C-alpha positions, 0 to 999 in steps of 0.5 A: 935472144931469149927464144934461144934460151929454151930447149924443147925436150920430147918426153917418152909416153911412159909416165915413169920414164918421163918422171925419170927424164925430168929428174935427170935433165932438170936436176942440173939446172932447176931448183927442187921446187920447180922440179916438183911443180913440173912433176905435179903438172905432168901428173895432172895432165896424165890423170886428165888424159886417163879420164878422157880415155876412160870416158871415150871407151865407156861412150863406145859401149853404149849403142843407140836404139832407134824406136818408132815415133809412137814408142817415144811418145809412150815413153814421154807420157809415162815419165811425166 
């Protein structure tokens, strides 16, 4: 069965150790081009995750200030 031809491998959360794991496991079975593609894919996912984490921490630094209605009207008049 084709579904049994694949094996799921849980990678470490550390980026460097994950690259080493890809090198050690994949060099036995896959050509260099596929290894390189998988490393690029991992790098892309890691960068995306880091950007999301940076945005999440930056959003938490802001705090909203609740103003009375007459202040918000003054602010909107001064802008337009």
